[in-house]
mmCIF file of the N, C-alpha and C atoms, coordinates in Angstrom:
data_MODEL
# 
_entry.id   MODEL 
# 
loop_
_atom_site.group_PDB 
_atom_site.id 
_atom_site.type_symbol 
_atom_site.label_atom_id 
_atom_site.label_alt_id 
_atom_site.label_comp_id 
_atom_site.label_asym_id 
_atom_site.label_entity_id 
_atom_site.label_seq_id 
_atom_site.pdbx_PDB_ins_code 
_atom_site.Cartn_x 
_atom_site.Cartn_y 
_atom_site.Cartn_z 
_atom_site.occupancy 
_atom_site.B_iso_or_equiv 
_atom_site.pdbx_formal_charge 
_atom_site.auth_seq_id 
_atom_site.auth_comp_id 
_atom_site.auth_asym_id 
_atom_site.auth_atom_id 
_atom_site.pdbx_PDB_model_num 
ATOM 1   N N  . MET A 1 1  ? -40.472 -20.211 -85.509 1.00 0.00 ? 1  MET A N  1 
ATOM 2   C CA . MET A 1 1  ? -39.537 -19.637 -86.389 1.00 0.00 ? 1  MET A CA 1 
ATOM 3   C C  . MET A 1 1  ? -38.322 -20.376 -86.576 1.00 0.00 ? 1  MET A C  1 
ATOM 4   N N  . ASP A 1 2  ? -37.716 -20.463 -87.802 1.00 0.00 ? 2  ASP A N  1 
ATOM 5   C CA . ASP A 1 2  ? -36.484 -21.050 -88.077 1.00 0.00 ? 2  ASP A CA 1 
ATOM 6   C C  . ASP A 1 2  ? -35.482 -20.002 -88.003 1.00 0.00 ? 2  ASP A C  1 
ATOM 7   N N  . ILE A 1 3  ? -34.597 -20.136 -86.989 1.00 0.00 ? 3  ILE A N  1 
ATOM 8   C CA . ILE A 1 3  ? -33.423 -19.139 -86.880 1.00 0.00 ? 3  ILE A CA 1 
ATOM 9   C C  . ILE A 1 3  ? -32.102 -19.825 -87.068 1.00 0.00 ? 3  ILE A C  1 
ATOM 10  N N  . ILE A 1 4  ? -31.378 -19.172 -88.019 1.00 0.00 ? 4  ILE A N  1 
ATOM 11  C CA . ILE A 1 4  ? -30.060 -19.729 -88.512 1.00 0.00 ? 4  ILE A CA 1 
ATOM 12  C C  . ILE A 1 4  ? -28.976 -18.768 -88.120 1.00 0.00 ? 4  ILE A C  1 
ATOM 13  N N  . VAL A 1 5  ? -27.783 -19.306 -87.911 1.00 0.00 ? 5  VAL A N  1 
ATOM 14  C CA . VAL A 1 5  ? -26.532 -18.639 -87.802 1.00 0.00 ? 5  VAL A CA 1 
ATOM 15  C C  . VAL A 1 5  ? -25.950 -18.261 -89.231 1.00 0.00 ? 5  VAL A C  1 
ATOM 16  N N  . THR A 1 6  ? -25.808 -16.745 -89.425 1.00 0.00 ? 6  THR A N  1 
ATOM 17  C CA . THR A 1 6  ? -25.514 -16.325 -90.735 1.00 0.00 ? 6  THR A CA 1 
ATOM 18  C C  . THR A 1 6  ? -24.044 -15.806 -90.673 1.00 0.00 ? 6  THR A C  1 
ATOM 19  N N  . ASN A 1 7  ? -23.394 -15.657 -89.604 1.00 0.00 ? 7  ASN A N  1 
ATOM 20  C CA . ASN A 1 7  ? -22.058 -15.188 -89.582 1.00 0.00 ? 7  ASN A CA 1 
ATOM 21  C C  . ASN A 1 7  ? -21.254 -15.454 -88.206 1.00 0.00 ? 7  ASN A C  1 
ATOM 22  N N  . LEU A 1 8  ? -20.228 -15.811 -88.208 1.00 0.00 ? 8  LEU A N  1 
ATOM 23  C CA . LEU A 1 8  ? -19.379 -15.811 -87.028 1.00 0.00 ? 8  LEU A CA 1 
ATOM 24  C C  . LEU A 1 8  ? -18.032 -15.034 -87.260 1.00 0.00 ? 8  LEU A C  1 
ATOM 25  N N  . ASN A 1 9  ? -17.821 -14.047 -86.305 1.00 0.00 ? 9  ASN A N  1 
ATOM 26  C CA . ASN A 1 9  ? -16.792 -12.992 -86.532 1.00 0.00 ? 9  ASN A CA 1 
ATOM 27  C C  . ASN A 1 9  ? -15.910 -13.153 -85.312 1.00 0.00 ? 9  ASN A C  1 
ATOM 28  N N  . TYR A 1 10 ? -14.705 -13.663 -85.527 1.00 0.00 ? 10 TYR A N  1 
ATOM 29  C CA . TYR A 1 10 ? -13.728 -13.971 -84.532 1.00 0.00 ? 10 TYR A CA 1 
ATOM 30  C C  . TYR A 1 10 ? -12.868 -12.720 -84.108 1.00 0.00 ? 10 TYR A C  1 
ATOM 31  N N  . LYS A 1 11 ? -12.712 -12.304 -83.064 1.00 0.00 ? 11 LYS A N  1 
ATOM 32  C CA . LYS A 1 11 ? -11.723 -11.422 -82.622 1.00 0.00 ? 11 LYS A CA 1 
ATOM 33  C C  . LYS A 1 11 ? -10.549 -11.880 -81.869 1.00 0.00 ? 11 LYS A C  1 
ATOM 34  N N  . LEU A 1 12 ? -9.279  -11.664 -82.519 1.00 0.00 ? 12 LEU A N  1 
ATOM 35  C CA . LEU A 1 12 ? -8.176  -12.358 -82.162 1.00 0.00 ? 12 LEU A CA 1 
ATOM 36  C C  . LEU A 1 12 ? -7.152  -11.309 -81.305 1.00 0.00 ? 12 LEU A C  1 
ATOM 37  N N  . ASP A 1 13 ? -6.570  -11.769 -80.311 1.00 0.00 ? 13 ASP A N  1 
ATOM 38  C CA . ASP A 1 13 ? -5.516  -11.128 -79.732 1.00 0.00 ? 13 ASP A CA 1 
ATOM 39  C C  . ASP A 1 13 ? -4.249  -11.876 -79.598 1.00 0.00 ? 13 ASP A C  1 
ATOM 40  N N  . LYS A 1 14 ? -3.225  -11.711 -80.270 1.00 0.00 ? 14 LYS A N  1 
ATOM 41  C CA . LYS A 1 14 ? -1.982  -12.470 -80.200 1.00 0.00 ? 14 LYS A CA 1 
ATOM 42  C C  . LYS A 1 14 ? -2.350  -14.018 -80.614 1.00 0.00 ? 14 LYS A C  1 
ATOM 43  N N  . GLY A 1 15 ? -3.220  -14.198 -81.512 1.00 0.00 ? 15 GLY A N  1 
ATOM 44  C CA . GLY A 1 15 ? -3.505  -15.669 -82.114 1.00 0.00 ? 15 GLY A CA 1 
ATOM 45  C C  . GLY A 1 15 ? -4.601  -16.214 -81.257 1.00 0.00 ? 15 GLY A C  1 
ATOM 46  N N  . ASN A 1 16 ? -5.064  -15.667 -80.064 1.00 0.00 ? 16 ASN A N  1 
ATOM 47  C CA . ASN A 1 16 ? -5.969  -16.299 -79.246 1.00 0.00 ? 16 ASN A CA 1 
ATOM 48  C C  . ASN A 1 16 ? -7.376  -15.602 -79.600 1.00 0.00 ? 16 ASN A C  1 
ATOM 49  N N  . THR A 1 17 ? -8.487  -16.352 -79.604 1.00 0.00 ? 17 THR A N  1 
ATOM 50  C CA . THR A 1 17 ? -9.782  -15.773 -79.758 1.00 0.00 ? 17 THR A CA 1 
ATOM 51  C C  . THR A 1 17 ? -10.260 -15.177 -78.425 1.00 0.00 ? 17 THR A C  1 
ATOM 52  N N  . VAL A 1 18 ? -10.535 -13.897 -78.536 1.00 0.00 ? 18 VAL A N  1 
ATOM 53  C CA . VAL A 1 18 ? -11.106 -13.115 -77.243 1.00 0.00 ? 18 VAL A CA 1 
ATOM 54  C C  . VAL A 1 18 ? -12.570 -13.005 -77.119 1.00 0.00 ? 18 VAL A C  1 
ATOM 55  N N  . SER A 1 19 ? -13.144 -13.033 -78.434 1.00 0.00 ? 19 SER A N  1 
ATOM 56  C CA . SER A 1 19 ? -14.630 -12.906 -78.498 1.00 0.00 ? 19 SER A CA 1 
ATOM 57  C C  . SER A 1 19 ? -15.210 -13.259 -79.900 1.00 0.00 ? 19 SER A C  1 
ATOM 58  N N  . ILE A 1 20 ? -16.331 -13.626 -79.883 1.00 0.00 ? 20 ILE A N  1 
ATOM 59  C CA . ILE A 1 20 ? -16.890 -14.013 -81.322 1.00 0.00 ? 20 ILE A CA 1 
ATOM 60  C C  . ILE A 1 20 ? -18.262 -13.327 -81.460 1.00 0.00 ? 20 ILE A C  1 
ATOM 61  N N  . GLY A 1 21 ? -18.260 -12.592 -82.659 1.00 0.00 ? 21 GLY A N  1 
ATOM 62  C CA . GLY A 1 21 ? -19.687 -12.058 -82.824 1.00 0.00 ? 21 GLY A CA 1 
ATOM 63  C C  . GLY A 1 21 ? -20.426 -13.080 -83.711 1.00 0.00 ? 21 GLY A C  1 
ATOM 64  N N  . VAL A 1 22 ? -21.793 -13.329 -83.254 1.00 0.00 ? 22 VAL A N  1 
ATOM 65  C CA . VAL A 1 22 ? -22.529 -14.289 -83.960 1.00 0.00 ? 22 VAL A CA 1 
ATOM 66  C C  . VAL A 1 22 ? -23.918 -13.477 -84.446 1.00 0.00 ? 22 VAL A C  1 
ATOM 67  N N  . SER A 1 23 ? -24.076 -13.716 -85.759 1.00 0.00 ? 23 SER A N  1 
ATOM 68  C CA . SER A 1 23 ? -25.273 -13.222 -86.544 1.00 0.00 ? 23 SER A CA 1 
ATOM 69  C C  . SER A 1 23 ? -26.321 -14.259 -86.565 1.00 0.00 ? 23 SER A C  1 
ATOM 70  N N  . PHE A 1 24 ? -27.481 -13.810 -86.411 1.00 0.00 ? 24 PHE A N  1 
ATOM 71  C CA . PHE A 1 24 ? -28.700 -14.748 -86.647 1.00 0.00 ? 24 PHE A CA 1 
ATOM 72  C C  . PHE A 1 24 ? -29.681 -14.134 -87.556 1.00 0.00 ? 24 PHE A C  1 
ATOM 73  N N  . GLN A 1 25 ? -30.393 -14.993 -88.241 1.00 0.00 ? 25 GLN A N  1 
ATOM 74  C CA . GLN A 1 25 ? -31.485 -14.373 -89.125 1.00 0.00 ? 25 GLN A CA 1 
ATOM 75  C C  . GLN A 1 25 ? -32.606 -15.515 -89.064 1.00 0.00 ? 25 GLN A C  1 
ATOM 76  N N  . GLY A 1 26 ? -33.951 -15.121 -89.072 1.00 0.00 ? 26 GLY A N  1 
ATOM 77  C CA . GLY A 1 26 ? -34.985 -16.080 -89.039 1.00 0.00 ? 26 GLY A CA 1 
ATOM 78  C C  . GLY A 1 26 ? -36.176 -15.415 -89.533 1.00 0.00 ? 26 GLY A C  1 
ATOM 79  N N  . SER A 1 27 ? -37.155 -16.135 -89.989 1.00 0.00 ? 27 SER A N  1 
ATOM 80  C CA . SER A 1 27 ? -38.371 -15.560 -90.530 1.00 0.00 ? 27 SER A CA 1 
ATOM 81  C C  . SER A 1 27 ? -39.345 -16.791 -90.350 1.00 0.00 ? 27 SER A C  1 
ATOM 82  N N  . ASP A 1 28 ? -40.760 -16.516 -90.629 1.00 0.00 ? 28 ASP A N  1 
ATOM 83  C CA . ASP A 1 28 ? -41.616 -17.514 -90.517 1.00 0.00 ? 28 ASP A CA 1 
ATOM 84  C C  . ASP A 1 28 ? -42.865 -17.265 -91.540 1.00 0.00 ? 28 ASP A C  1 
ATOM 85  N N  . SER A 1 29 ? -43.732 -18.062 -91.678 1.00 0.00 ? 29 SER A N  1 
ATOM 86  C CA . SER A 1 29 ? -44.846 -17.849 -92.539 1.00 0.00 ? 29 SER A CA 1 
ATOM 87  C C  . SER A 1 29 ? -45.810 -16.766 -92.509 1.00 0.00 ? 29 SER A C  1 
ATOM 88  N N  . ASP A 1 30 ? -45.703 -16.301 -91.312 1.00 0.00 ? 30 ASP A N  1 
ATOM 89  C CA . ASP A 1 30 ? -46.562 -14.937 -90.977 1.00 0.00 ? 30 ASP A CA 1 
ATOM 90  C C  . ASP A 1 30 ? -45.762 -13.745 -91.230 1.00 0.00 ? 30 ASP A C  1 
ATOM 91  N N  . PHE A 1 31 ? -44.577 -13.854 -91.902 1.00 0.00 ? 31 PHE A N  1 
ATOM 92  C CA . PHE A 1 31 ? -43.750 -12.654 -92.293 1.00 0.00 ? 31 PHE A CA 1 
ATOM 93  C C  . PHE A 1 31 ? -43.256 -11.973 -91.101 1.00 0.00 ? 31 PHE A C  1 
ATOM 94  N N  . ASP A 1 32 ? -43.038 -12.584 -90.013 1.00 0.00 ? 32 ASP A N  1 
ATOM 95  C CA . ASP A 1 32 ? -42.352 -12.093 -88.920 1.00 0.00 ? 32 ASP A CA 1 
ATOM 96  C C  . ASP A 1 32 ? -40.826 -12.287 -89.158 1.00 0.00 ? 32 ASP A C  1 
ATOM 97  N N  . ASN A 1 33 ? -40.025 -11.341 -88.742 1.00 0.00 ? 33 ASN A N  1 
ATOM 98  C CA . ASN A 1 33 ? -38.568 -11.684 -89.165 1.00 0.00 ? 33 ASN A CA 1 
ATOM 99  C C  . ASN A 1 33 ? -37.804 -11.127 -87.987 1.00 0.00 ? 33 ASN A C  1 
ATOM 100 N N  . LEU A 1 34 ? -36.602 -11.891 -87.806 1.00 0.00 ? 34 LEU A N  1 
ATOM 101 C CA . LEU A 1 34 ? -35.595 -11.611 -86.683 1.00 0.00 ? 34 LEU A CA 1 
ATOM 102 C C  . LEU A 1 34 ? -34.153 -11.561 -87.364 1.00 0.00 ? 34 LEU A C  1 
ATOM 103 N N  . ASN A 1 35 ? -33.614 -10.370 -86.995 1.00 0.00 ? 35 ASN A N  1 
ATOM 104 C CA . ASN A 1 35 ? -32.116 -10.284 -87.307 1.00 0.00 ? 35 ASN A CA 1 
ATOM 105 C C  . ASN A 1 35 ? -31.399 -9.795  -86.039 1.00 0.00 ? 35 ASN A C  1 
ATOM 106 N N  . ALA A 1 36 ? -30.310 -10.482 -85.526 1.00 0.00 ? 36 ALA A N  1 
ATOM 107 C CA . ALA A 1 36 ? -29.700 -10.083 -84.432 1.00 0.00 ? 36 ALA A CA 1 
ATOM 108 C C  . ALA A 1 36 ? -28.216 -10.538 -84.373 1.00 0.00 ? 36 ALA A C  1 
ATOM 109 N N  . THR A 1 37 ? -27.429 -9.597  -83.794 1.00 0.00 ? 37 THR A N  1 
ATOM 110 C CA . THR A 1 37 ? -25.962 -9.941  -83.760 1.00 0.00 ? 37 THR A CA 1 
ATOM 111 C C  . THR A 1 37 ? -25.638 -9.701  -82.361 1.00 0.00 ? 37 THR A C  1 
ATOM 112 N N  . LEU A 1 38 ? -24.766 -10.653 -81.744 1.00 0.00 ? 38 LEU A N  1 
ATOM 113 C CA . LEU A 1 38 ? -24.459 -10.438 -80.345 1.00 0.00 ? 38 LEU A CA 1 
ATOM 114 C C  . LEU A 1 38 ? -22.990 -10.969 -80.300 1.00 0.00 ? 38 LEU A C  1 
ATOM 115 N N  . ASN A 1 39 ? -22.327 -10.411 -79.268 1.00 0.00 ? 39 ASN A N  1 
ATOM 116 C CA . ASN A 1 39 ? -21.033 -10.742 -79.078 1.00 0.00 ? 39 ASN A CA 1 
ATOM 117 C C  . ASN A 1 39 ? -20.850 -11.632 -77.887 1.00 0.00 ? 39 ASN A C  1 
ATOM 118 N N  . LEU A 1 40 ? -20.256 -12.820 -77.942 1.00 0.00 ? 40 LEU A N  1 
ATOM 119 C CA . LEU A 1 40 ? -19.905 -13.803 -77.004 1.00 0.00 ? 40 LEU A CA 1 
ATOM 120 C C  . LEU A 1 40 ? -18.510 -13.429 -76.417 1.00 0.00 ? 40 LEU A C  1 
ATOM 121 N N  . THR A 1 41 ? -18.317 -13.422 -75.213 1.00 0.00 ? 41 THR A N  1 
ATOM 122 C CA . THR A 1 41 ? -17.177 -13.302 -74.457 1.00 0.00 ? 41 THR A CA 1 
ATOM 123 C C  . THR A 1 41 ? -16.905 -14.490 -73.436 1.00 0.00 ? 41 THR A C  1 
ATOM 124 N N  . SER A 1 42 ? -15.747 -14.422 -73.064 1.00 0.00 ? 42 SER A N  1 
ATOM 125 C CA . SER A 1 42 ? -15.366 -15.493 -72.109 1.00 0.00 ? 42 SER A CA 1 
ATOM 126 C C  . SER A 1 42 ? -16.300 -15.756 -70.868 1.00 0.00 ? 42 SER A C  1 
ATOM 127 N N  . ALA A 1 43 ? -17.029 -14.621 -70.583 1.00 0.00 ? 43 ALA A N  1 
ATOM 128 C CA . ALA A 1 43 ? -18.178 -14.679 -69.560 1.00 0.00 ? 43 ALA A CA 1 
ATOM 129 C C  . ALA A 1 43 ? -19.207 -15.637 -69.760 1.00 0.00 ? 43 ALA A C  1 
ATOM 130 N N  . ASP A 1 44 ? -19.424 -15.747 -71.262 1.00 0.00 ? 44 ASP A N  1 
ATOM 131 C CA . ASP A 1 44 ? -20.496 -16.799 -71.709 1.00 0.00 ? 44 ASP A CA 1 
ATOM 132 C C  . ASP A 1 44 ? -20.181 -18.197 -71.681 1.00 0.00 ? 44 ASP A C  1 
ATOM 133 N N  . LEU A 1 45 ? -18.858 -18.440 -71.514 1.00 0.00 ? 45 LEU A N  1 
ATOM 134 C CA . LEU A 1 45 ? -18.447 -19.846 -71.528 1.00 0.00 ? 45 LEU A CA 1 
ATOM 135 C C  . LEU A 1 45 ? -18.495 -20.459 -70.103 1.00 0.00 ? 45 LEU A C  1 
ATOM 136 N N  . SER A 1 46 ? -18.520 -21.795 -70.040 1.00 0.00 ? 46 SER A N  1 
ATOM 137 C CA . SER A 1 46 ? -18.552 -22.589 -68.720 1.00 0.00 ? 46 SER A CA 1 
ATOM 138 C C  . SER A 1 46 ? -17.411 -23.560 -68.854 1.00 0.00 ? 46 SER A C  1 
ATOM 139 N N  . GLY A 1 47 ? -17.084 -24.011 -67.492 1.00 0.00 ? 47 GLY A N  1 
ATOM 140 C CA . GLY A 1 47 ? -16.239 -25.209 -67.629 1.00 0.00 ? 47 GLY A CA 1 
ATOM 141 C C  . GLY A 1 47 ? -14.732 -24.943 -67.783 1.00 0.00 ? 47 GLY A C  1 
ATOM 142 N N  . GLY A 1 48 ? -14.334 -23.651 -67.772 1.00 0.00 ? 48 GLY A N  1 
ATOM 143 C CA . GLY A 1 48 ? -12.922 -23.467 -68.053 1.00 0.00 ? 48 GLY A CA 1 
ATOM 144 C C  . GLY A 1 48 ? -12.419 -23.559 -69.508 1.00 0.00 ? 48 GLY A C  1 
ATOM 145 N N  . LYS A 1 49 ? -13.620 -23.638 -70.329 1.00 0.00 ? 49 LYS A N  1 
ATOM 146 C CA . LYS A 1 49 ? -13.356 -23.792 -71.832 1.00 0.00 ? 49 LYS A CA 1 
ATOM 147 C C  . LYS A 1 49 ? -12.830 -22.320 -72.314 1.00 0.00 ? 49 LYS A C  1 
ATOM 148 N N  . THR A 1 50 ? -12.206 -22.298 -73.473 1.00 0.00 ? 50 THR A N  1 
ATOM 149 C CA . THR A 1 50 ? -11.794 -21.161 -74.248 1.00 0.00 ? 50 THR A CA 1 
ATOM 150 C C  . THR A 1 50 ? -12.579 -21.321 -75.618 1.00 0.00 ? 50 THR A C  1 
ATOM 151 N N  . PHE A 1 51 ? -12.719 -20.240 -76.267 1.00 0.00 ? 51 PHE A N  1 
ATOM 152 C CA . PHE A 1 51 ? -13.222 -20.217 -77.654 1.00 0.00 ? 51 PHE A CA 1 
ATOM 153 C C  . PHE A 1 51 ? -12.452 -21.189 -78.727 1.00 0.00 ? 51 PHE A C  1 
ATOM 154 N N  . ASP A 1 52 ? -11.222 -21.383 -78.618 1.00 0.00 ? 52 ASP A N  1 
ATOM 155 C CA . ASP A 1 52 ? -10.517 -22.283 -79.401 1.00 0.00 ? 52 ASP A CA 1 
ATOM 156 C C  . ASP A 1 52 ? -10.824 -23.707 -79.141 1.00 0.00 ? 52 ASP A C  1 
ATOM 157 N N  . ASP A 1 53 ? -11.409 -24.153 -77.981 1.00 0.00 ? 53 ASP A N  1 
ATOM 158 C CA . ASP A 1 53 ? -11.874 -25.391 -77.662 1.00 0.00 ? 53 ASP A CA 1 
ATOM 159 C C  . ASP A 1 53 ? -13.272 -25.785 -78.380 1.00 0.00 ? 53 ASP A C  1 
ATOM 160 N N  . LEU A 1 54 ? -13.968 -24.864 -78.842 1.00 0.00 ? 54 LEU A N  1 
ATOM 161 C CA . LEU A 1 54 ? -15.394 -24.876 -79.390 1.00 0.00 ? 54 LEU A CA 1 
ATOM 162 C C  . LEU A 1 54 ? -15.376 -25.217 -80.720 1.00 0.00 ? 54 LEU A C  1 
ATOM 163 N N  . SER A 1 55 ? -16.493 -26.010 -81.092 1.00 0.00 ? 55 SER A N  1 
ATOM 164 C CA . SER A 1 55 ? -16.666 -26.146 -82.583 1.00 0.00 ? 55 SER A CA 1 
ATOM 165 C C  . SER A 1 55 ? -17.685 -25.170 -82.914 1.00 0.00 ? 55 SER A C  1 
ATOM 166 N N  . LYS A 1 56 ? -18.058 -24.979 -84.278 1.00 0.00 ? 56 LYS A N  1 
ATOM 167 C CA . LYS A 1 56 ? -19.057 -24.101 -84.733 1.00 0.00 ? 56 LYS A CA 1 
ATOM 168 C C  . LYS A 1 56 ? -20.345 -24.489 -84.098 1.00 0.00 ? 56 LYS A C  1 
ATOM 169 N N  . LYS A 1 57 ? -20.606 -25.728 -84.001 1.00 0.00 ? 57 LYS A N  1 
ATOM 170 C CA . LYS A 1 57 ? -21.928 -26.089 -83.309 1.00 0.00 ? 57 LYS A CA 1 
ATOM 171 C C  . LYS A 1 57 ? -22.127 -25.626 -81.897 1.00 0.00 ? 57 LYS A C  1 
ATOM 172 N N  . ASP A 1 58 ? -20.976 -25.752 -81.188 1.00 0.00 ? 58 ASP A N  1 
ATOM 173 C CA . ASP A 1 58 ? -20.939 -25.174 -79.782 1.00 0.00 ? 58 ASP A CA 1 
ATOM 174 C C  . ASP A 1 58 ? -21.112 -23.836 -79.822 1.00 0.00 ? 58 ASP A C  1 
ATOM 175 N N  . ILE A 1 59 ? -20.550 -23.115 -80.620 1.00 0.00 ? 59 ILE A N  1 
ATOM 176 C CA . ILE A 1 59 ? -20.648 -21.691 -80.454 1.00 0.00 ? 59 ILE A CA 1 
ATOM 177 C C  . ILE A 1 59 ? -22.036 -21.269 -80.953 1.00 0.00 ? 59 ILE A C  1 
ATOM 178 N N  . ALA A 1 60 ? -22.723 -21.717 -81.975 1.00 0.00 ? 60 ALA A N  1 
ATOM 179 C CA . ALA A 1 60 ? -23.993 -21.535 -82.222 1.00 0.00 ? 60 ALA A CA 1 
ATOM 180 C C  . ALA A 1 60 ? -24.979 -21.848 -81.106 1.00 0.00 ? 60 ALA A C  1 
ATOM 181 N N  . SER A 1 61 ? -24.628 -22.782 -80.464 1.00 0.00 ? 61 SER A N  1 
ATOM 182 C CA . SER A 1 61 ? -25.569 -23.220 -79.259 1.00 0.00 ? 61 SER A CA 1 
ATOM 183 C C  . SER A 1 61 ? -25.470 -22.163 -78.157 1.00 0.00 ? 61 SER A C  1 
ATOM 184 N N  . ILE A 1 62 ? -24.219 -21.874 -77.986 1.00 0.00 ? 62 ILE A N  1 
ATOM 185 C CA . ILE A 1 62 ? -23.947 -20.809 -76.817 1.00 0.00 ? 62 ILE A CA 1 
ATOM 186 C C  . ILE A 1 62 ? -24.690 -19.456 -77.244 1.00 0.00 ? 62 ILE A C  1 
ATOM 187 N N  . GLY A 1 63 ? -24.572 -19.280 -78.490 1.00 0.00 ? 63 GLY A N  1 
ATOM 188 C CA . GLY A 1 63 ? -25.241 -17.846 -78.961 1.00 0.00 ? 63 GLY A CA 1 
ATOM 189 C C  . GLY A 1 63 ? -26.544 -17.900 -78.859 1.00 0.00 ? 63 GLY A C  1 
ATOM 190 N N  . ARG A 1 64 ? -27.174 -19.219 -79.364 1.00 0.00 ? 64 ARG A N  1 
ATOM 191 C CA . ARG A 1 64 ? -28.714 -19.237 -79.165 1.00 0.00 ? 64 ARG A CA 1 
ATOM 192 C C  . ARG A 1 64 ? -29.114 -19.141 -77.823 1.00 0.00 ? 64 ARG A C  1 
ATOM 193 N N  . ASN A 1 65 ? -28.462 -19.663 -76.795 1.00 0.00 ? 65 ASN A N  1 
ATOM 194 C CA . ASN A 1 65 ? -28.981 -19.583 -75.475 1.00 0.00 ? 65 ASN A CA 1 
ATOM 195 C C  . ASN A 1 65 ? -28.932 -18.120 -74.971 1.00 0.00 ? 65 ASN A C  1 
ATOM 196 N N  . LYS A 1 66 ? -27.761 -17.422 -75.322 1.00 0.00 ? 66 LYS A N  1 
ATOM 197 C CA . LYS A 1 66 ? -27.692 -15.982 -75.152 1.00 0.00 ? 66 LYS A CA 1 
ATOM 198 C C  . LYS A 1 66 ? -28.780 -15.179 -75.707 1.00 0.00 ? 66 LYS A C  1 
ATOM 199 N N  . LEU A 1 67 ? -28.990 -15.366 -76.928 1.00 0.00 ? 67 LEU A N  1 
ATOM 200 C CA . LEU A 1 67 ? -30.098 -14.812 -77.613 1.00 0.00 ? 67 LEU A CA 1 
ATOM 201 C C  . LEU A 1 67 ? -31.488 -14.981 -76.996 1.00 0.00 ? 67 LEU A C  1 
ATOM 202 N N  . ALA A 1 68 ? -31.729 -16.264 -76.680 1.00 0.00 ? 68 ALA A N  1 
ATOM 203 C CA . ALA A 1 68 ? -32.946 -16.550 -75.816 1.00 0.00 ? 68 ALA A CA 1 
ATOM 204 C C  . ALA A 1 68 ? -32.994 -15.759 -74.521 1.00 0.00 ? 68 ALA A C  1 
ATOM 205 N N  . LYS A 1 69 ? -31.993 -15.545 -73.864 1.00 0.00 ? 69 LYS A N  1 
ATOM 206 C CA . LYS A 1 69 ? -32.083 -14.911 -72.462 1.00 0.00 ? 69 LYS A CA 1 
ATOM 207 C C  . LYS A 1 69 ? -32.209 -13.341 -72.708 1.00 0.00 ? 69 LYS A C  1 
ATOM 208 N N  . LEU A 1 70 ? -31.542 -12.808 -73.884 1.00 0.00 ? 70 LEU A N  1 
ATOM 209 C CA . LEU A 1 70 ? -31.551 -11.337 -74.136 1.00 0.00 ? 70 LEU A CA 1 
ATOM 210 C C  . LEU A 1 70 ? -32.972 -10.950 -74.577 1.00 0.00 ? 70 LEU A C  1 
ATOM 211 N N  . THR A 1 71 ? -33.744 -11.901 -75.301 1.00 0.00 ? 71 THR A N  1 
ATOM 212 C CA . THR A 1 71 ? -34.979 -11.511 -75.938 1.00 0.00 ? 71 THR A CA 1 
ATOM 213 C C  . THR A 1 71 ? -36.264 -11.957 -75.065 1.00 0.00 ? 71 THR A C  1 
ATOM 214 N N  . ALA A 1 72 ? -35.868 -12.497 -73.830 1.00 0.00 ? 72 ALA A N  1 
ATOM 215 C CA . ALA A 1 72 ? -37.009 -13.114 -73.011 1.00 0.00 ? 72 ALA A CA 1 
ATOM 216 C C  . ALA A 1 72 ? -37.777 -11.775 -72.584 1.00 0.00 ? 72 ALA A C  1 
ATOM 217 N N  . ILE A 1 73 ? -39.100 -11.872 -72.636 1.00 0.00 ? 73 ILE A N  1 
ATOM 218 C CA . ILE A 1 73 ? -39.901 -10.842 -72.226 1.00 0.00 ? 73 ILE A CA 1 
ATOM 219 C C  . ILE A 1 73 ? -40.275 -11.114 -70.642 1.00 0.00 ? 73 ILE A C  1 
ATOM 220 N N  . THR A 1 74 ? -40.024 -9.875  -69.916 1.00 0.00 ? 74 THR A N  1 
ATOM 221 C CA . THR A 1 74 ? -40.362 -10.112 -68.455 1.00 0.00 ? 74 THR A CA 1 
ATOM 222 C C  . THR A 1 74 ? -41.650 -9.257  -68.220 1.00 0.00 ? 74 THR A C  1 
ATOM 223 N N  . THR A 1 75 ? -42.396 -9.753  -67.235 1.00 0.00 ? 75 THR A N  1 
ATOM 224 C CA . THR A 1 75 ? -43.609 -9.023  -67.082 1.00 0.00 ? 75 THR A CA 1 
ATOM 225 C C  . THR A 1 75 ? -43.508 -7.739  -66.186 1.00 0.00 ? 75 THR A C  1 
ATOM 226 N N  . ASP A 1 76 ? -42.360 -7.539  -65.583 1.00 0.00 ? 76 ASP A N  1 
ATOM 227 C CA . ASP A 1 76 ? -42.060 -6.438  -64.928 1.00 0.00 ? 76 ASP A CA 1 
ATOM 228 C C  . ASP A 1 76 ? -41.511 -5.301  -65.732 1.00 0.00 ? 76 ASP A C  1 
ATOM 229 N N  . SER A 1 77 ? -41.303 -5.374  -66.964 1.00 0.00 ? 77 SER A N  1 
ATOM 230 C CA . SER A 1 77 ? -40.796 -4.301  -67.822 1.00 0.00 ? 77 SER A CA 1 
ATOM 231 C C  . SER A 1 77 ? -41.654 -3.090  -68.008 1.00 0.00 ? 77 SER A C  1 
ATOM 232 N N  . THR A 1 78 ? -41.146 -1.933  -67.797 1.00 0.00 ? 78 THR A N  1 
ATOM 233 C CA . THR A 1 78 ? -42.085 -0.744  -67.877 1.00 0.00 ? 78 THR A CA 1 
ATOM 234 C C  . THR A 1 78 ? -41.538 0.037   -69.109 1.00 0.00 ? 78 THR A C  1 
ATOM 235 N N  . SER A 1 79 ? -40.511 -0.397  -69.709 1.00 0.00 ? 79 SER A N  1 
ATOM 236 C CA . SER A 1 79 ? -39.856 0.327   -70.699 1.00 0.00 ? 79 SER A CA 1 
ATOM 237 C C  . SER A 1 79 ? -40.400 -0.067  -72.079 1.00 0.00 ? 79 SER A C  1 
ATOM 238 N N  . THR A 1 80 ? -40.766 1.040   -72.739 1.00 0.00 ? 80 THR A N  1 
ATOM 239 C CA . THR A 1 80 ? -41.292 0.945   -74.232 1.00 0.00 ? 80 THR A CA 1 
ATOM 240 C C  . THR A 1 80 ? -40.536 1.833   -75.071 1.00 0.00 ? 80 THR A C  1 
ATOM 241 N N  . THR A 1 81 ? -40.512 1.357   -76.376 1.00 0.00 ? 81 THR A N  1 
ATOM 242 C CA . THR A 1 81 ? -39.808 1.971   -77.319 1.00 0.00 ? 81 THR A CA 1 
ATOM 243 C C  . THR A 1 81 ? -40.614 2.038   -78.630 1.00 0.00 ? 81 THR A C  1 
ATOM 244 N N  . ALA A 1 82 ? -40.810 3.337   -79.160 1.00 0.00 ? 82 ALA A N  1 
ATOM 245 C CA . ALA A 1 82 ? -41.583 3.233   -80.311 1.00 0.00 ? 82 ALA A CA 1 
ATOM 246 C C  . ALA A 1 82 ? -40.751 3.832   -81.465 1.00 0.00 ? 82 ALA A C  1 
# 
């Protein structure tokens, strides 16, 4: 599935970026679709970096990694939603 970043939403406090909302959209030839929006916080950054140190590509990469972790299926999950 080809998943693209469709939106970056910066939250600022006194001129400093404190979080970034990242929206994704994807689809494939089997008509499977994905829409997701997640919030990146300083806890998602490594190496003492701030959001203002990052390029759009860096932010998209961090967002993709977080999306993958959030959507990973675990075999011990007993929760179901209908």
